[in-house]
N, C-alpha and C positions, 0 to 999 in steps of 0.2 A: 504493500500500500504506500509506504513512505517513498519508495523509489518512483512510483507513478507521479506523486505530487511534486517531487523534485524535478522531474522532466517537464511537467506543466509550467512550473515556476520559471525554470530555465528558458523555456520557449517564450514565455511572456516577456521576460527581461530582454531576450534577444530581439523580439519584435519591437519593443520600445526603443532599444538602442539603435536598431536599423532605421526606424522612423525618424528619430532625432538626427541621426547622421545624414539622412536624405534631406531633411528640412534645412540643416546647416549648409549642405552642398547647394541646394536650390537657392538659398539666400545669397550665397557667395557668387553663384553663377549669375543671378539676376543683377546683383550689385556690379559685377564685372561688365555685364552687358551695358548697364546704364553708364558706367565710367567710360567704357569704350565709345559709346555714342557721344558723350560729352567731349572726349578727346578728339574724335574725328571732326566734330563741329568746330572745336578750337583750331584744329589744323586748317580747316577750310577758311576760317575767317582770317587767320594769320597769313595764309597764303600761297 
């Protein structure tokens, strides 16, 4: 019985960790996209 609960808890923790990691990655990618667009705009205005 205890082993089954351990596996369930482990899977839940793993899912939470993966979701958090994915969210951080998305955040980083979105921020990079925005910064990239800002930079390209700056380069265009500069010349």
